[in-house]
DRENVEX-69953 format. One line per field, with one value per residue (C-alpha): residue number from 1; x, y, z; residue in three letters. Coordinates in nm, 3 decimals, decimal comma, always signed. Each point is the difference from the previous one (the first is absolute). Last residue first. Layout:
residues N
pos = NUM/...
X = X/...
Y = Y/...
Z = Z/...
code = Ala/...
***
This chain:
residues 100
pos = 100/99/98/97/96/95/94/93/92/91/90/89/88/87/86/85/84/83/82/81/80/79/78/77/76/75/74/73/72/71/70/69/68/67/66/65/64/63/62/61/60/59/58/57/56/55/54/53/52/51/50/49/48/47/46/45/44/43/42/41/40/39/38/37/36/35/34/33/32/31/30/29/28/27/26/25/24/23/22/21/20/19/18/17/16/15/14/13/12/11/10/9/8/7/6/5/4/3/2/1
X = +15,433/-0,219/-0,332/-0,282/-0,375/-0,254/-0,361/-0,225/-0,371/-0,106/+0,240/-0,222/+0,230/-0,027/+0,319/+0,204/-0,109/-0,101/+0,255/+0,262/-0,083/+0,026/+0,341/+0,140/-0,167/+0,198/+0,332/-0,068/-0,054/+0,320/+0,209/-0,138/+0,087/+0,351/+0,071/-0,103/-0,077/-0,059/+0,309/+0,193/+0,094/+0,043/+0,146/+0,086/-0,189/-0,264/-0,357/-0,328/-0,348/-0,306/-0,305/-0,304/-0,310/-0,377/-0,192/-0,378/+0,049/+0,190/+0,030/+0,163/+0,271/+0,086/+0,022/+0,195/+0,265/+0,039/+0,043/+0,249/+0,209/+0,011/+0,073/+0,299/+0,154/-0,044/+0,184/-0,171/+0,173/+0,049/+0,379/+0,286/+0,110/-0,203/-0,363/-0,260/+0,199/+0,280/-0,266/-0,114/-0,371/-0,159/-0,371/-0,136/-0,355/-0,136/-0,197/+0,248/+0,286/-0,040/+0,282/+0,082
Y = +9,880/+0,249/-0,099/+0,246/+0,014/+0,218/-0,119/+0,067/-0,040/+0,299/+0,216/-0,042/-0,046/+0,311/-0,036/+0,305/+0,076/-0,335/-0,224/+0,263/+0,038/-0,370/-0,024/+0,284/-0,161/-0,323/+0,191/+0,195/-0,335/-0,150/+0,309/+0,038/-0,349/+0,054/+0,277/+0,356/+0,135/+0,381/+0,132/-0,299/-0,344/-0,296/-0,346/-0,148/-0,319/+0,215/-0,001/-0,170/+0,142/-0,217/+0,116/-0,180/-0,076/+0,006/-0,162/+0,054/+0,268/-0,238/+0,203/+0,277/-0,243/-0,099/+0,366/+0,097/-0,271/+0,133/+0,360/-0,133/-0,130/+0,338/+0,173/-0,241/+0,158/+0,352/-0,110/+0,010/+0,234/-0,169/-0,011/-0,173/-0,187/+0,106/-0,110/-0,189/-0,195/-0,086/-0,102/-0,263/-0,038/-0,297/-0,061/-0,259/-0,148/-0,162/-0,323/-0,206/+0,122/+0,158/+0,150/+0,304
Z = +19,600/+0,194/-0,147/-0,058/-0,038/-0,192/-0,013/-0,294/-0,080/+0,217/-0,217/-0,308/-0,308/-0,213/-0,212/+0,076/+0,368/+0,124/-0,170/+0,044/+0,367/+0,053/-0,168/+0,220/+0,304/-0,059/-0,055/+0,321/+0,184/-0,125/+0,066/+0,351/+0,092/-0,155/+0,246/+0,106/-0,343/-0,035/+0,183/-0,130/+0,119/-0,245/+0,026/-0,341/-0,085/-0,145/+0,129/-0,089/-0,035/+0,012/-0,180/+0,139/-0,185/+0,009/-0,291/-0,038/-0,273/-0,231/-0,316/+0,201/+0,117/-0,361/-0,121/+0,313/-0,070/-0,350/+0,129/+0,256/-0,284/-0,176/+0,338/+0,029/-0,309/+0,143/+0,313/+0,339/+0,258/+0,331/-0,037/+0,186/-0,318/-0,302/+0,006/-0,206/-0,249/+0,241/+0,253/-0,249/-0,024/+0,151/-0,049/+0,237/-0,030/+0,312/-0,026/+0,196/-0,216/-0,341/-0,192/-0,220
code = Unk/Unk/Unk/Unk/Unk/Unk/Unk/Unk/Unk/Unk/Unk/Unk/Unk/Unk/Unk/Unk/Unk/Unk/Unk/Unk/Unk/Unk/Unk/Unk/Unk/Unk/Unk/Unk/Unk/Unk/Unk/Unk/Unk/Unk/Unk/Unk/Unk/Unk/Unk/Unk/Unk/Unk/Unk/Unk/Unk/Unk/Unk/Unk/Unk/Unk/Unk/Unk/Unk/Unk/Unk/Unk/Unk/Unk/Unk/Unk/Unk/Unk/Unk/Unk/Unk/Unk/Unk/Unk/Unk/Unk/Unk/Unk/Unk/Unk/Unk/Unk/Unk/Unk/Unk/Unk/Unk/Unk/Unk/Unk/Unk/Unk/Unk/Unk/Unk/Unk/Unk/Unk/Unk/Unk/Unk/Unk/Unk/Unk/Unk/Unk
***
């Protein structure tokens, strides 16, 4: 956790969240996301962005076009868990991706 220019950053290791090339959030990561959700829900005036990152390995499958897709799909996977499993209001979240 860090604060820069009034913005709070919570970095969670991609290795904790996802297996290589996957958009499925690990069970262990869901525990961490539950803690993040508790903090976020206690600050109802906060809006936040979930930024997905990708692997260093190029990817192309029938479901994932490239590393851009992987990063955005990872971000939306996290946002959906925060919404569906932990009750964080979707209007407070933005999902974004980075290709590298």
